C-alpha positions, 0 to 999 in steps of 0.5 A: 535477486535478479532483475529478470526473475523479478520481471518475469514475477512482474509479468503475472500481474495482468491487471496492470503492467508493471516496468521496473527498473531504469527504463521506467520513464522510457516505458511511460513515454511509450504507453503515453504515446500508445494512448495517443496523449494530448494532456496529461494530468501529473499529481505529485506530493510536496517533496519527493518527486522534485527531489529524486529527479522523477518529475523531471524524468516524467516531464521529459517523457511527456515531451517526447510523447507530445503531451502537455503536462498540468501539475497539481503538486503538494499533496500531503501525507494524509489526503482528505476527501477535500484534497481529493475534491480539490484535485477533481476541481483541478481535472475539471479545468485541465481537462486531461486525457490521461492522469499520472500519480508520482509520489507515495502511497497518499498520492496514489490513493488520491488520485485514483480517487479524483479520477473516478470522481472526475469521471463519474461526476459523483463525489469520491466519498460516494465510492467509500465501500467495495465495488460501488462503480458497479452499483452506480454504473453497471458495465461502464469501464472508467479510464485508470491512472498510470502510477509512479511510486517514489517511495516502497511500501503502500503498493499502491501502484497496483491495487484496487485501494484508495485511503482517504481520511474523512475529517467529519469521522476522524478516520481513514476511509477505504475505496475497494474498487477493480476500476482504480486499479492503475493501468500501469505502474513505472517502477525506478528504484532510483526514484526512492533514494531520496527517501529519509531513513525513517521513511525507509523504515515505515515504508518498508514495514508497510510492505512487510505487513502486507506481504505477511498479513496476505501469506497468513490469510489461508481463507483466501489461497484461491483467489490467485494461484501465485499469490503465496508465492509472490509473497514469500519472495517479498518476505525474503527480499526485505529480511535480506535487504531492508536493515541494509537500506535503513542503514546504508542504502545502495542501489542494490537495497533499494532495488529489493525494497522497491521490488517487494513493495511492489509485490505486497501491492499484488499480494493485498490486491488478492488476499486482504490484510487483516486486524493491524491494518483495521486498528491503524486506520484512525491512528492518522498523523500520530503514528506512521501507518506501516510502523503502526501495522507492524507493531501490532503483527505480533499480538493479531498473529498470535491471535490468528494461530487459533486456526490451526491453518495458520499456525501451519502456515506459520512454520512455512516461515521458520526457514526465514523467522527461525523457529521450532513452533509458531510462537517461536517464529513470531518471536524471531520475527519481533527480533527481525524487527529490532534489526530495523529499528522499529520501536518495542511497542506502542508505548514509544508513540505517546500520541497513541493514548490509552483513550485511542486504544479503547476507542479503536477496540469499542469501534472495531465492530463497526468494520465487520468485512475486515473481522470477517476477512481476517485470517482468524475471523473475529465474530462481531460480538467479540471484536471489542474484546479481541482488538482490546487484547491486541492493542494491549499486546496480549 
């Protein structure tokens, strides 16, 4: 991988500007100056921003730009709607003109929701669903966050998505709205160096799931002409470098995995994820999201093969996951997961109980959009049976 080649690819993402590499903090300062920022609100998680040095770098950049910083730290790994409301209350008091999210996908997702809540004076829960801002505020354009990831997986720095836990329902709910795509992303792979092995594995698997699910989604090939090329580039990066980033996280390995994660976000902005993501939304707190999605992918992929276009697309991956048939490609993919230390199946996670799996299957029809957009669409009246077989790895 050559950094200048990756930068050219990132320049194709026209909805948010991406700075990738060691000059990310300098570019952040320049962005603040361009915005004439005077009051900057920074949301962070509990550890990674400070431990990696990213928080110090961003605070220094803000000082260089002449912006005062208000900090809201400690956003949890699974932020819920109550946390988002607290963040919005903080914004009301701080009165910033610019908002930055510094951390993993949870921090970025929560910041997206809190910032649009603050600007709109509507509750964040009102935005659950697709494109709700255009329903409430036709023609209005909201200010968008600046995203600074310190993990390498969610791609939230380039997506229109915000996943937030709704405690009353016991599930994560999704905001999908172009109005929350970050204005700009500042990605320095050095800020991911403090990720422990388990987080490197889980976030890397999340990125791989995004890339593969997007690439297999042949029904949305017309949404962006470069999305499949982005996906293939990211998949190759992860198959080459993710096992090394987990075992021996050199700067080169961190850079490759970080780049793949950004590409994954760019892909799923245009090409929807599928059934593994649908199933994992109610499993928060029981299993890492990226691990859940990647464990479910082989069984979902086998279901997708019922679509001849997906079977043909699968063979385009045979140079990465060797095989003479689609089934052999999937088997090779599963062998790759072994090299990353991913468990063989869900039985390794006792918190994912048979009762939870049955509840997941029974409620699948409540997400008709995700079923319809899967690489092989799932009829509503067959949803429970299809999902049940995937969850049973059959």
